[in-house]
A tleap script that builds the chain and sets N, CA, C and O, in Angstrom:
source leaprc.protein.ff14SB
mol = sequence {
  NMET ARG LEU LEU ASP ARG SER ILE LEU PHE
  TRP ALA SER THR ILE LEU ALA SER LEU SER
  LEU VAL LEU VAL VAL ALA ASN SER VAL LEU
  ILE LEU SER ASN GLN SER VAL ARG ALA GLU
  VAL ASP GLN ARG GLN GLN PHE LEU ASN GLN
  SER ILE GLN LEU SER ARG LEU ASN GLN GLU
  LEU VAL ASN ALA LEU ALA ALA VAL VAL LEU
  LYS ASN ASN ASN THR ALA ILE ARG ASP LEU
  LEU ALA SER ASN GLY ILE THR VAL LEU VAL
  ASN GLN SER PRO ALA GLY ALA PRO PRO SER
  ALA ALA GLY THR PRO PRO ALA SER GLY THR
  ILE PRO LEU LYS CLYS
}
set mol.1.N position { 0.848 -1.177 0.000 }
set mol.1.CA position { 0.000 0.000 0.000 }
set mol.1.C position { 0.889 1.233 0.000 }
set mol.1.O position { 2.023 1.239 0.477 }
set mol.2.N position { 0.331 2.214 -0.533 }
set mol.2.CA position { 1.091 3.454 -0.597 }
set mol.2.C position { 0.962 4.182 0.717 }
set mol.2.O position { 0.064 3.893 1.508 }
set mol.3.N position { 1.832 5.106 0.951 }
set mol.3.CA position { 1.871 5.893 2.178 }
set mol.3.C position { 0.622 6.753 2.309 }
set mol.3.O position { 0.106 6.933 3.412 }
set mol.4.N position { 0.136 7.282 1.201 }
set mol.4.CA position { -1.061 8.120 1.221 }
set mol.4.C position { -2.283 7.300 1.621 }
set mol.4.O position { -3.125 7.779 2.380 }
set mol.5.N position { -2.389 6.072 1.120 }
set mol.5.CA position { -3.512 5.212 1.485 }
set mol.5.C position { -3.472 4.848 2.961 }
set mol.5.O position { -4.511 4.811 3.619 }
set mol.6.N position { -2.278 4.579 3.486 }
set mol.6.CA position { -2.137 4.257 4.915 }
set mol.6.C position { -2.521 5.449 5.778 }
set mol.6.O position { -3.150 5.284 6.823 }
set mol.7.N position { -2.146 6.644 5.349 }
set mol.7.CA position { -2.462 7.850 6.110 }
set mol.7.C position { -3.974 8.082 6.142 }
set mol.7.O position { -4.529 8.420 7.187 }
set mol.8.N position { -4.630 7.904 5.012 }
set mol.8.CA position { -6.084 8.089 4.960 }
set mol.8.C position { -6.775 7.030 5.816 }
set mol.8.O position { -7.717 7.342 6.543 }
set mol.9.N position { -6.317 5.789 5.736 }
set mol.9.CA position { -6.892 4.712 6.532 }
set mol.9.C position { -6.702 4.985 8.024 }
set mol.9.O position { -7.615 4.749 8.815 }
set mol.10.N position { -5.539 5.475 8.409 }
set mol.10.CA position { -5.262 5.804 9.818 }
set mol.10.C position { -6.214 6.880 10.321 }
set mol.10.O position { -6.823 6.727 11.380 }
set mol.11.N position { -6.345 7.966 9.569 }
set mol.11.CA position { -7.195 9.073 10.026 }
set mol.11.C position { -8.674 8.694 9.995 }
set mol.11.O position { -9.437 9.128 10.858 }
set mol.12.N position { -9.078 7.913 9.041 }
set mol.12.CA position { -10.475 7.479 8.987 }
set mol.12.C position { -10.815 6.600 10.179 }
set mol.12.O position { -11.864 6.771 10.800 }
set mol.13.N position { -9.934 5.659 10.502 }
set mol.13.CA position { -10.187 4.797 11.657 }
set mol.13.C position { -10.108 5.580 12.965 }
set mol.13.O position { -10.843 5.275 13.904 }
set mol.14.N position { -9.240 6.577 13.046 }
set mol.14.CA position { -9.150 7.421 14.246 }
set mol.14.C position { -10.443 8.227 14.428 }
set mol.14.O position { -10.962 8.337 15.539 }
set mol.15.N position { -10.948 8.779 13.343 }
set mol.15.CA position { -12.195 9.568 13.417 }
set mol.15.C position { -13.367 8.661 13.799 }
set mol.15.O position { -14.190 9.032 14.635 }
set mol.16.N position { -13.444 7.472 13.189 }
set mol.16.CA position { -14.526 6.554 13.527 }
set mol.16.C position { -14.439 6.087 14.977 }
set mol.16.O position { -15.472 5.946 15.631 }
set mol.17.N position { -13.253 5.848 15.489 }
set mol.17.CA position { -13.083 5.446 16.889 }
set mol.17.C position { -13.486 6.580 17.823 }
set mol.17.O position { -14.127 6.344 18.847 }
set mol.18.N position { -13.114 7.805 17.478 }
set mol.18.CA position { -13.504 8.956 18.291 }
set mol.18.C position { -15.017 9.139 18.286 }
set mol.18.O position { -15.621 9.418 19.322 }
set mol.19.N position { -15.623 8.980 17.117 }
set mol.19.CA position { -17.074 9.106 17.010 }
set mol.19.C position { -17.781 8.043 17.847 }
set mol.19.O position { -18.779 8.331 18.508 }
set mol.20.N position { -17.267 6.821 17.816 }
set mol.20.CA position { -17.887 5.762 18.625 }
set mol.20.C position { -17.722 6.048 20.114 }
set mol.20.O position { -18.616 5.732 20.899 }
set mol.21.N position { -16.615 6.629 20.515 }
set mol.21.CA position { -16.407 6.997 21.915 }
set mol.21.C position { -17.384 8.098 22.329 }
set mol.21.O position { -17.931 8.051 23.431 }
set mol.22.N position { -17.608 9.079 21.466 }
set mol.22.CA position { -18.574 10.148 21.759 }
set mol.22.C position { -19.979 9.557 21.874 }
set mol.22.O position { -20.743 9.964 22.748 }
set mol.23.N position { -20.327 8.617 21.020 }
set mol.23.CA position { -21.639 7.989 21.080 }
set mol.23.C position { -21.827 7.169 22.355 }
set mol.23.O position { -22.922 7.140 22.916 }
set mol.24.N position { -20.781 6.514 22.811 }
set mol.24.CA position { -20.868 5.756 24.067 }
set mol.24.C position { -21.112 6.706 25.237 }
set mol.24.O position { -21.926 6.412 26.113 }
set mol.25.N position { -20.415 7.841 25.257 }
set mol.25.CA position { -20.601 8.823 26.324 }
set mol.25.C position { -22.017 9.404 26.262 }
set mol.25.O position { -22.661 9.565 27.299 }
set mol.26.N position { -22.500 9.717 25.077 }
set mol.26.CA position { -23.859 10.253 24.926 }
set mol.26.C position { -24.897 9.226 25.369 }
set mol.26.O position { -25.885 9.588 26.008 }
set mol.27.N position { -24.690 7.970 25.045 }
set mol.27.CA position { -25.596 6.912 25.474 }
set mol.27.C position { -25.625 6.803 26.995 }
set mol.27.O position { -26.694 6.637 27.581 }
set mol.28.N position { -24.472 6.895 27.635 }
set mol.28.CA position { -24.406 6.829 29.097 }
set mol.28.C position { -25.171 7.988 29.735 }
set mol.28.O position { -25.887 7.797 30.718 }
set mol.29.N position { -25.018 9.181 29.176 }
set mol.29.CA position { -25.729 10.355 29.701 }
set mol.29.C position { -27.238 10.161 29.547 }
set mol.29.O position { -27.997 10.471 30.465 }
set mol.30.N position { -27.672 9.655 28.407 }
set mol.30.CA position { -29.098 9.436 28.188 }
set mol.30.C position { -29.661 8.361 29.116 }
set mol.30.O position { -30.798 8.475 29.576 }
set mol.31.N position { -28.887 7.334 29.391 }
set mol.31.CA position { -29.328 6.287 30.319 }
set mol.31.C position { -29.524 6.867 31.714 }
set mol.31.O position { -30.529 6.583 32.365 }
set mol.32.N position { -28.573 7.677 32.180 }
set mol.32.CA position { -28.701 8.284 33.511 }
set mol.32.C position { -29.888 9.239 33.563 }
set mol.32.O position { -30.613 9.280 34.558 }
set mol.33.N position { -30.084 9.995 32.508 }
set mol.33.CA position { -31.212 10.921 32.458 }
set mol.33.C position { -32.530 10.155 32.460 }
set mol.33.O position { -33.478 10.555 33.136 }
set mol.34.N position { -32.596 9.074 31.720 }
set mol.34.CA position { -33.799 8.250 31.658 }
set mol.34.C position { -34.110 7.649 33.020 }
set mol.34.O position { -35.278 7.576 33.400 }
set mol.35.N position { -33.109 7.223 33.757 }
set mol.35.CA position { -33.329 6.651 35.076 }
set mol.35.C position { -33.903 7.686 36.036 }
set mol.35.O position { -34.786 7.364 36.831 }
set mol.36.N position { -33.419 8.920 35.976 }
set mol.36.CA position { -33.935 9.941 36.878 }
set mol.36.C position { -35.372 10.317 36.510 }
set mol.36.O position { -36.194 10.553 37.396 }
set mol.37.N position { -35.678 10.375 35.221 }
set mol.37.CA position { -37.052 10.677 34.797 }
set mol.37.C position { -37.974 9.534 35.197 }
set mol.37.O position { -39.089 9.770 35.661 }
set mol.38.N position { -37.526 8.319 35.024 }
set mol.38.CA position { -38.336 7.154 35.406 }
set mol.38.C position { -38.601 7.143 36.907 }
set mol.38.O position { -39.711 6.824 37.333 }
set mol.39.N position { -37.608 7.484 37.709 }
set mol.39.CA position { -37.804 7.538 39.161 }
set mol.39.C position { -38.831 8.605 39.531 }
set mol.39.O position { -39.652 8.392 40.423 }
set mol.40.N position { -38.789 9.751 38.849 }
set mol.40.CA position { -39.763 10.813 39.114 }
set mol.40.C position { -41.173 10.379 38.714 }
set mol.40.O position { -42.130 10.655 39.438 }
set mol.41.N position { -41.311 9.708 37.579 }
set mol.41.CA position { -42.627 9.228 37.138 }
set mol.41.C position { -43.155 8.176 38.104 }
set mol.41.O position { -44.343 8.178 38.426 }
set mol.42.N position { -42.297 7.282 38.569 }
set mol.42.CA position { -42.715 6.269 39.532 }
set mol.42.C position { -43.184 6.911 40.831 }
set mol.42.O position { -44.159 6.462 41.434 }
set mol.43.N position { -42.492 7.961 41.262 }
set mol.43.CA position { -42.874 8.663 42.485 }
set mol.43.C position { -44.240 9.338 42.312 }
set mol.43.O position { -45.069 9.296 43.222 }
set mol.44.N position { -44.473 9.950 41.170 }
set mol.44.CA position { -45.775 10.585 40.917 }
set mol.44.C position { -46.893 9.546 40.844 }
set mol.44.O position { -47.992 9.783 41.344 }
set mol.45.N position { -46.618 8.398 40.224 }
set mol.45.CA position { -47.621 7.348 40.139 }
set mol.45.C position { -47.968 6.817 41.529 }
set mol.45.O position { -49.134 6.547 41.819 }
set mol.46.N position { -46.968 6.668 42.378 }
set mol.46.CA position { -47.212 6.218 43.746 }
set mol.46.C position { -48.071 7.230 44.492 }
set mol.46.O position { -48.968 6.845 45.243 }
set mol.47.N position { -47.806 8.518 44.295 }
set mol.47.CA position { -48.602 9.567 44.928 }
set mol.47.C position { -50.056 9.494 44.473 }
set mol.47.O position { -50.971 9.618 45.287 }
set mol.48.N position { -50.270 9.292 43.165 }
set mol.48.CA position { -51.632 9.191 42.648 }
set mol.48.C position { -52.355 7.976 43.227 }
set mol.48.O position { -53.522 8.069 43.606 }
set mol.49.N position { -51.672 6.850 43.296 }
set mol.49.CA position { -52.284 5.645 43.859 }
set mol.49.C position { -52.660 5.851 45.320 }
set mol.49.O position { -53.738 5.441 45.748 }
set mol.50.N position { -51.775 6.487 46.089 }
set mol.50.CA position { -52.068 6.747 47.494 }
set mol.50.C position { -53.197 7.761 47.636 }
set mol.50.O position { -54.000 7.662 48.563 }
set mol.51.N position { -53.271 8.730 46.734 }
set mol.51.CA position { -54.344 9.733 46.787 }
set mol.51.C position { -55.700 9.084 46.564 }
set mol.51.O position { -56.678 9.455 47.214 }
set mol.52.N position { -55.771 8.126 45.660 }
set mol.52.CA position { -57.026 7.426 45.396 }
set mol.52.C position { -57.454 6.655 46.643 }
set mol.52.O position { -58.626 6.679 47.019 }
set mol.53.N position { -56.507 5.976 47.281 }
set mol.53.CA position { -56.827 5.223 48.493 }
set mol.53.C position { -57.277 6.158 49.610 }
set mol.53.O position { -58.235 5.860 50.325 }
set mol.54.N position { -56.591 7.281 49.761 }
set mol.54.CA position { -56.957 8.231 50.809 }
set mol.54.C position { -58.279 8.914 50.500 }
set mol.54.O position { -59.003 9.291 51.422 }
set mol.55.N position { -58.608 9.080 49.234 }
set mol.55.CA position { -59.883 9.678 48.857 }
set mol.55.C position { -61.045 8.791 49.302 }
set mol.55.O position { -62.052 9.282 49.811 }
set mol.56.N position { -60.894 7.495 49.106 }
set mol.56.CA position { -61.928 6.559 49.558 }
set mol.56.C position { -62.079 6.615 51.079 }
set mol.56.O position { -63.194 6.650 51.599 }
set mol.57.N position { -60.962 6.623 51.772 }
set mol.57.CA position { -60.987 6.697 53.233 }
set mol.57.C position { -61.604 8.013 53.690 }
set mol.57.O position { -62.372 8.039 54.652 }
set mol.58.N position { -61.274 9.093 53.013 }
set mol.58.CA position { -61.823 10.403 53.343 }
set mol.58.C position { -63.340 10.405 53.171 }
set mol.58.O position { -64.056 10.950 54.011 }
set mol.59.N position { -63.834 9.802 52.096 }
set mol.59.CA position { -65.280 9.743 51.856 }
set mol.59.C position { -65.975 8.942 52.954 }
set mol.59.O position { -67.034 9.340 53.440 }
set mol.60.N position { -65.385 7.824 53.343 }
set mol.60.CA position { -65.976 7.021 54.415 }
set mol.60.C position { -65.979 7.782 55.735 }
set mol.60.O position { -66.940 7.687 56.499 }
set mol.61.N position { -64.930 8.527 56.008 }
set mol.61.CA position { -64.853 9.317 57.235 }
set mol.61.C position { -65.916 10.416 57.246 }
set mol.61.O position { -66.568 10.641 58.266 }
set mol.62.N position { -66.087 11.088 56.129 }
set mol.62.CA position { -67.106 12.143 56.040 }
set mol.62.C position { -68.494 11.547 56.200 }
set mol.62.O position { -69.340 12.129 56.880 }
set mol.63.N position { -68.742 10.396 55.585 }
set mol.63.CA position { -70.045 9.747 55.736 }
set mol.63.C position { -70.296 9.353 57.190 }
set mol.63.O position { -71.411 9.513 57.685 }
set mol.64.N position { -69.282 8.843 57.878 }
set mol.64.CA position { -69.445 8.468 59.282 }
set mol.64.C position { -69.721 9.697 60.143 }
set mol.64.O position { -70.570 9.653 61.033 }
set mol.65.N position { -69.009 10.793 59.884 }
set mol.65.CA position { -69.259 12.019 60.637 }
set mol.65.C position { -70.658 12.555 60.367 }
set mol.65.O position { -71.327 13.034 61.283 }
set mol.66.N position { -71.098 12.479 59.133 }
set mol.66.CA position { -72.447 12.946 58.799 }
set mol.66.C position { -73.492 12.083 59.484 }
set mol.66.O position { -74.518 12.597 59.928 }
set mol.67.N position { -73.252 10.787 59.577 }
set mol.67.CA position { -74.189 9.904 60.273 }
set mol.67.C position { -74.261 10.260 61.754 }
set mol.67.O position { -75.339 10.223 62.348 }
set mol.68.N position { -73.123 10.603 62.354 }
set mol.68.CA position { -73.109 11.019 63.766 }
set mol.68.C position { -73.876 12.315 63.939 }
set mol.68.O position { -74.593 12.484 64.925 }
set mol.69.N position { -73.734 13.231 62.994 }
set mol.69.CA position { -74.464 14.499 63.063 }
set mol.69.C position { -75.961 14.230 63.048 }
set mol.69.O position { -76.702 14.809 63.843 }
set mol.70.N position { -76.415 13.358 62.151 }
set mol.70.CA position { -77.845 13.084 62.050 }
set mol.70.C position { -78.369 12.302 63.254 }
set mol.70.O position { -79.489 12.530 63.711 }
set mol.71.N position { -77.561 11.388 63.757 }
set mol.71.CA position { -78.002 10.548 64.871 }
set mol.71.C position { -78.080 11.343 66.170 }
set mol.71.O position { -79.058 11.236 66.909 }
set mol.72.N position { -77.047 12.142 66.449 }
set mol.72.CA position { -76.950 12.832 67.732 }
set mol.72.C position { -77.228 14.328 67.639 }
set mol.72.O position { -77.205 15.025 68.654 }
set mol.73.N position { -77.489 14.826 66.440 }
set mol.73.CA position { -77.673 16.264 66.218 }
set mol.73.C position { -76.496 17.049 66.805 }
set mol.73.O position { -76.686 18.030 67.524 }
set mol.74.N position { -75.291 16.604 66.490 }
set mol.74.CA position { -74.065 17.194 67.017 }
set mol.74.C position { -73.704 18.420 66.179 }
set mol.74.O position { -73.279 18.301 65.030 }
set mol.75.N position { -73.880 19.591 66.772 }
set mol.75.CA position { -73.624 20.829 66.032 }
set mol.75.C position { -72.134 21.090 65.841 }
set mol.75.O position { -71.741 21.727 64.864 }
set mol.76.N position { -71.305 20.610 66.754 }
set mol.76.CA position { -69.856 20.836 66.611 }
set mol.76.C position { -69.331 20.125 65.365 }
set mol.76.O position { -68.557 20.698 64.598 }
set mol.77.N position { -69.746 18.897 65.169 }
set mol.77.CA position { -69.291 18.156 63.981 }
set mol.77.C position { -69.933 18.744 62.729 }
set mol.77.O position { -69.290 18.820 61.682 }
set mol.78.N position { -71.201 19.163 62.829 }
set mol.78.CA position { -71.865 19.790 61.682 }
set mol.78.C position { -71.109 21.057 61.276 }
set mol.78.O position { -70.908 21.309 60.088 }
set mol.79.N position { -70.687 21.858 62.274 }
set mol.79.CA position { -69.921 23.071 61.989 }
set mol.79.C position { -68.550 22.736 61.396 }
set mol.79.O position { -68.061 23.437 60.510 }
set mol.80.N position { -67.937 21.660 61.890 }
set mol.80.CA position { -66.645 21.229 61.351 }
set mol.80.C position { -66.783 20.841 59.881 }
set mol.80.O position { -65.968 21.237 59.048 }
set mol.81.N position { -67.818 20.067 59.570 }
set mol.81.CA position { -68.040 19.681 58.178 }
set mol.81.C position { -68.363 20.905 57.323 }
set mol.81.O position { -67.888 21.022 56.194 }
set mol.82.N position { -69.173 21.815 57.863 }
set mol.82.CA position { -69.534 23.021 57.110 }
set mol.82.C position { -68.313 23.896 56.851 }
set mol.82.O position { -68.210 24.513 55.790 }
set mol.83.N position { -67.392 23.957 57.803 }
set mol.83.CA position { -66.192 24.775 57.595 }
set mol.83.C position { -65.303 24.206 56.491 }
set mol.83.O position { -64.467 24.915 55.931 }
set mol.84.N position { -65.488 22.924 56.184 }
set mol.84.CA position { -64.742 22.290 55.092 }
set mol.84.C position { -65.572 22.178 53.824 }
set mol.84.O position { -65.192 21.464 52.897 }
set mol.85.N position { -66.714 22.884 53.773 }
set mol.85.CA position { -67.515 22.933 52.560 }
set mol.85.C position { -68.434 21.746 52.360 }
set mol.85.O position { -68.859 21.482 51.236 }
set mol.86.N position { -68.753 21.022 53.427 }
set mol.86.CA position { -69.612 19.843 53.319 }
set mol.86.C position { -70.902 20.125 54.075 }
set mol.86.O position { -70.882 20.456 55.261 }
set mol.87.N position { -72.028 19.989 53.372 }
set mol.87.CA position { -73.339 20.216 53.967 }
set mol.87.C position { -74.041 18.875 54.114 }
set mol.87.O position { -74.085 18.090 53.167 }
set mol.88.N position { -74.585 18.608 55.288 }
set mol.88.CA position { -75.287 17.358 55.547 }
set mol.88.C position { -76.770 17.598 55.288 }
set mol.88.O position { -77.386 18.459 55.916 }
set mol.89.N position { -77.342 16.827 54.354 }
set mol.89.CA position { -78.759 16.934 54.016 }
set mol.89.C position { -79.456 15.644 54.388 }
set mol.89.O position { -78.887 14.561 54.249 }
set mol.90.N position { -80.693 15.755 54.862 }
set mol.90.CA position { -81.498 14.578 55.175 }
set mol.90.C position { -82.387 14.307 53.979 }
set mol.90.O position { -83.113 15.192 53.526 }
set mol.91.N position { -82.334 13.094 53.468 }
set mol.91.CA position { -83.137 12.708 52.318 }
set mol.91.C position { -84.527 12.334 52.811 }
set mol.91.O position { -84.678 11.387 53.582 }
set mol.92.N position { -85.527 13.059 52.381 }
set mol.92.CA position { -86.903 12.857 52.834 }
set mol.92.C position { -87.714 12.036 51.840 }
set mol.92.O position { -88.932 12.201 51.763 }
set mol.93.N position { -87.065 11.148 51.071 }
set mol.93.CA position { -87.793 10.374 50.068 }
set mol.93.C position { -88.649 9.324 50.758 }
set mol.93.O position { -88.325 8.888 51.863 }
set mol.94.N position { -89.747 8.911 50.114 }
set mol.94.CA position { -90.602 7.871 50.688 }
set mol.94.C position { -89.857 6.548 50.784 }
set mol.94.O position { -88.899 6.306 50.050 }
set mol.95.N position { -90.308 5.696 51.697 }
set mol.95.CA position { -89.635 4.409 51.907 }
set mol.95.C position { -89.740 3.561 50.648 }
set mol.95.O position { -90.806 3.464 50.041 }
set mol.96.N position { -88.641 2.956 50.264 }
set mol.96.CA position { -88.599 2.078 49.115 }
set mol.96.C position { -88.387 2.787 47.793 }
set mol.96.O position { -88.213 2.122 46.772 }
set mol.97.N position { -88.393 4.119 47.772 }
set mol.97.CA position { -88.182 4.848 46.527 }
set mol.97.C position { -86.694 4.937 46.257 }
set mol.97.O position { -85.902 5.069 47.190 }
set mol.98.N position { -86.306 4.867 45.003 }
set mol.98.CA position { -84.876 5.015 44.695 }
set mol.98.C position { -84.414 6.424 45.020 }
set mol.98.O position { -85.222 7.353 44.989 }
set mol.99.N position { -83.132 6.613 45.333 }
set mol.99.CA position { -82.621 7.934 45.707 }
set mol.99.C position { -82.851 8.987 44.631 }
set mol.99.O position { -83.035 10.158 44.961 }
set mol.100.N position { -82.846 8.609 43.353 }
set mol.100.CA position { -83.027 9.605 42.301 }
set mol.100.C position { -84.462 10.117 42.251 }
set mol.100.O position { -84.704 11.170 41.661 }
set mol.101.N position { -85.434 9.405 42.855 }
set mol.101.CA position { -86.825 9.822 42.831 }
set mol.101.C position { -87.086 10.962 43.810 }
set mol.101.O position { -88.160 11.564 43.776 }
set mol.102.N position { -86.134 11.268 44.675 }
set mol.102.CA position { -86.324 12.305 45.684 }
set mol.102.C position { -86.205 13.695 45.090 }
set mol.102.O position { -86.505 14.675 45.772 }
set mol.103.N position { -85.776 13.813 43.839 }
set mol.103.CA position { -85.633 15.134 43.227 }
set mol.103.C position { -84.282 15.254 42.566 }
set mol.103.O position { -83.699 14.264 42.125 }
set mol.104.N position { -83.795 16.462 42.502 }
set mol.104.CA position { -82.516 16.699 41.843 }
set mol.104.C position { -81.385 16.211 42.719 }
set mol.104.O position { -81.516 16.200 43.943 }
set mol.105.N position { -80.289 15.811 42.129 }
set mol.105.CA position { -79.149 15.360 42.922 }
set mol.105.C position { -78.566 16.532 43.703 }
set mol.105.O position { -78.670 17.679 43.267 }
set mol.106.N position { -77.958 16.255 44.848 }
set mol.106.CA position { -77.410 17.328 45.667 }
set mol.106.C position { -76.215 17.978 44.995 }
set mol.106.O position { -75.541 17.370 44.164 }
set mol.107.N position { -75.966 19.222 45.370 }
set mol.107.CA position { -74.802 19.932 44.851 }
set mol.107.C position { -73.540 19.291 45.404 }
set mol.107.O position { -73.583 18.559 46.393 }
set mol.108.N position { -72.410 19.574 44.751 }
set mol.108.CA position { -71.172 18.975 45.235 }
set mol.108.C position { -70.865 19.496 46.623 }
set mol.108.O position { -71.122 20.660 46.928 }
set mol.109.N position { -70.320 18.645 47.455 }
set mol.109.CA position { -70.004 19.021 48.828 }
set mol.109.C position { -71.142 18.724 49.790 }
set mol.109.O position { -71.057 19.076 50.966 }
set mol.110.N position { -72.215 18.081 49.313 }
set mol.110.CA position { -73.322 17.749 50.201 }
set mol.110.C position { -73.367 16.247 50.376 }
set mol.110.O position { -73.028 15.497 49.460 }
set mol.111.N position { -73.780 15.812 51.538 }
set mol.111.CA position { -73.879 14.402 51.855 }
set mol.111.C position { -75.349 14.083 52.120 }
set mol.111.O position { -75.859 14.403 53.194 }
set mol.112.N position { -76.049 13.453 51.154 }
set mol.112.CA position { -77.437 13.091 51.421 }
set mol.112.C position { -77.494 11.781 52.195 }
set mol.112.O position { -76.881 10.796 51.782 }
set mol.113.N position { -78.204 11.753 53.287 }
set mol.113.CA position { -78.359 10.540 54.083 }
set mol.113.C position { -79.843 10.339 54.360 }
set mol.113.O position { -80.569 11.300 54.615 }
set mol.114.N position { -80.290 9.092 54.309 }
set mol.114.CA position { -81.688 8.809 54.625 }
set mol.114.C position { -81.858 8.828 56.125 }
set mol.114.O position { -80.984 8.400 56.879 }
set mol.115.N position { -83.015 9.341 56.544 }
set mol.115.CA position { -83.297 9.432 57.970 }
set mol.115.C position { -84.070 8.236 58.430 }
set mol.115.O position { -84.403 8.132 59.611 }
savepdb mol mol.pdb
quit
């Protein structure tokens, strides 16, 4: 081979090796970035799952407090619920009638309970 061909082959292989090294470094950076984004998404998903569970528990707690208000006519608990935007309503529908037959559905933040 001629000297010129060897020189071109040397520089071409050097450039290709350098390019592959840059690509390996870029791949490593992207992997680390992907791991941090994945950890953040997993954390947000866990928060959403826990929020759903706590929402159910919160609804049951509000229903229990509303039942205590109706049973004992406890004004302190009624005021506590009202301060949080929850109004306790007594459903006056006839016995055996479906809840929707009592009229319009309650506004948000109201707890309809049968007496």
